[in-house]
Structure formats: C-alpha cells, structure tokens
C-alpha positions, 0 to 999 in steps of 0.5 A: 926523821918524822918518826923521831919528831913524833917520838919527841912530840909524844914524849914532850906531851907526856912530860908536860902532862906528867904522864908516862906511857908503857907499851902493852899488847892489844887486839889493835896493836896500839894499846898503851898504859898511861899513868893517871888513866884507867884503860879498858877495851870494848868488844868492838876494839875501841880502847877507852882511857878514863881519867883517874888523876883529876888534877892532870887530866880533868874530872870525868874526862875520857879518851878513846881510839879505834882503828878504822877501815883503811884508806885516805880521809875524805875532804874537810867539808865532807868530814864536817857534813858527816859530823853534822849528820851524826850529831843530828841523828844523836839528838833525834835518838836521845829522846829529849836528853840531848838538846843540842850539839854545836860544832865550835871548830873543824880543822885539818892539820898535818902531824908528822906527815899524817893528815889529821881532821878534828871537830870540836863540839859542845853537847848541851843536855836537857838538864843544862849540863854541857860536855865538850868533845873533840872528834879526830880522825887521822891517816897516813893515806892508807891506815886510818884511826879515830880518836875522841876526847870528852869531858866537862871543860873545853880546855881539858878536852883539847889538852887530852887530845894533844897528849894522846894524838902523838902517842896513838900515832906513834904506837900505830906507826902513823906519821913515823914511816911510810905505810906498808905497800898494798 
C-alpha cells in the first residue's frame, strides 16, 4: 500500500511539474532521467540535476542526491546542530565570499513510512546575492539518503524538492516496502 502511495505521489509530482522520469542505471542504483533537467554523476557518487527548463524548475536550480551510510536518522535537534556547524565552517572557509547562512526552518515529516528531515536555508554572499537551499535527509530506519535543492528562489527550491523527494524515494525503494533484514 505504501509503495503504491509513493508511486502515486511521484507520478503526481512529475505530472504537476510537467516532468517525466525514466529509469537508468547508476552506481547508486537510484538514477533516473527527468525531462527538463541535465543529469551528471560525480566520482563521489553524488548525482546532480541542473535545470534546463527554466520555466518549470527555475533559473540556476540544482538538485542532488547521494546514498549515505546506512542507519537511522538522528534526532531533529541533532540535525539542526549539525547543519549549524556545517554552515559556520562553510562561512569560515569561504574567505569572505559567504556572509551568512540563515536557517529558515527545520522540520521532520514522514513520507510513505520514511522519516524525512529538512532544513531550509538562505545563503547571503558578499556581493549581496542570495541563494536558497533545502538540505534533506531521509531513511527507512536502515537505508539513508541525502537530497539537496538549491536556487535563487525559495518557492522554486521547495517545489523542486517536492518533485524529487518521492522520485528518489521510489527509485531507492525507501518507504514503499520494508528495508532488507540485516
């Protein structure tokens, strides 16, 4: 039942956005092609999608995902603290290029039985440019993935996350059926 719900969510997200996905092979086993997005995979295993259909996904928008070490997610408070630490380190290492990273929201939800944690941020660069970012991680209690959506507009970044989250969950078989026994 959950897998069917996740399939419906993924199809609905793609239909609303005007995107169509088709499965392809990947080192992570969860790659897919999405119309309006150019796909590439880094040597680290991170899969990147860059918006090519600006009208539907936003100028300069990027979405990426990556398989993480297996295991359950930590608490939401720990997730927030981890994001704050990473953000602080990024500002320090930016040599003045990044002025601030403000966390707008940190939430935890459940999607088709999977725990989903998302931090929504705005990054302000030295020249005044602002970039929005959602940093999401999700797990079925054993398998664990991260998903990042970024771009110049908060609404677009959230919309792109809403499109890709159920698609990546479905491809990774998270939330649709129990994780394999260990």
